[in-house]
C-alpha positions, 0 to 999 in steps of 0.5 A, spaced: 507 485 473 500 484 470 502 476 470 503 476 477 496 479 479 498 486 480 492 488 475 485 487 474 486 487 467 489 480 467 483 476 471 486 469 469 493 471 472 495 468 478 494 472 485 501 472 486 503 480 487 510 479 489 515 484 486 520 479 486 517 473 483 524 469 484 523 470 492 521 465 497 516 470 500 508 468 500 503 470 495 497 474 495 493 467 494 497 464 500 495 470 505 487 469 503 487 462 503 492 461 510 490 467 515 485 467 520 479 472 519 482 476 525 489 477 521 485 478 515 481 484 518 488 487 521 491 486 514 485 490 510 484 495 516 490 498 513 486 501 508 479 500 509 474 502 514 473 496 520 466 495 517 469 494 510 474 490 512 469 485 516 465 485 510 470 483 505 473 478 510 467 474 511 466 473 504 473 471 503 472 466 508 466 464 505 469 463 498 476 459 500 471 454 504 468 452 497 475 454 493 481 456 494 484 463 491 488 462 485 487 467 480 486 475 480 479 473 478 477 469 484 479 475 489 476 480 484 469 477 484 469 479 492 473 485 492 468 489 487 462 488 492 465 493 497 462 500 497 467 505 496 468 512 493 464 513 486 471 514 482 475 508 485 474 501 483 472 498 489 477 492 488 483 498 488 484 498 496 483 491 497 488 489 492 493 495 495 492 492 502 494 485 499 500 487 495 503 491 501 502 485 506 506 481 501 512 485 499 512 488 507 512 495 504 510 499 510 516 495 514 521 496 508 519 504 508 520 504 516 527 501 515 529 505 509 527 512 512 533 512 517 538 509 513 536 514 507 537 520 512 543 517 515 546 518 508 545 525 508 550 531 509 547 536 513 543 541 509 541 535 505 534 533 503 530 527 503 524 527 498 519 522 499 513 520 495 507 517 498 501 514 495 496 512 500 495 514 508 499 508 510 505 511 507 504 518 509 503 516 516 510 513 517 513 518 513 510 524 517 511 520 524 519 519 522 519 527 519 516 529 526 521 525 530 527 528 526 524 535 528 523 533 535 530 530 536 533 536 532 536 532 526 531 534 521 527 540 519 520 539 515 520 543 509 513 541 507 507 543 512 502 540 507 504 535 501 506 537 494 501 534 489 501 533 482 498 539 477 492 537 472 497 537 467 501 531 470 495 527 472 493 528 465 499 525 462 500 520 468 493 518 471 497 514 476 500 520 479 493 523 482 494 520 489 501 522 489 504 526 495 511 529 496 514 530 502 521 533 504 525 533 510 532 537 510 537 534 515 540 539 520 
């Protein structure tokens, strides 16, 4: 994954971010170089505030007029100038937004949830781990829709979070939240 632009640790890697490198899909650099400013603002607004998105997009447009985006470093230079929470690398959320767009992650989640519940017998449970608010909203909207339709019972009114021991063993788990729905 590090050679496809998923990690800041490889600044010279191509800014690709496709989970399947053999796919014909667009790369992150294609989005940064080709989308209009308003489209980029929508893309980044999924994880950033409107003002952060506008700030970032104005820098992206300025940069790509001088030199198109090709490597992780090209985008990192701009993304790290964002003001964010102290404990979060300022580039984390912009990279997340790009990866989600490149791989159609939110759309895939919307499609997968009804299919997964459809595979369950009555009493079966679906457990979903989310890592950010965009995923959480989709999961909770779907779970609430199931409850309203009488097809599901939400077993987690509040998400189940990893404990300190799990986070110390697996730091990436710190933002994980588990949600459970039972088919009725």
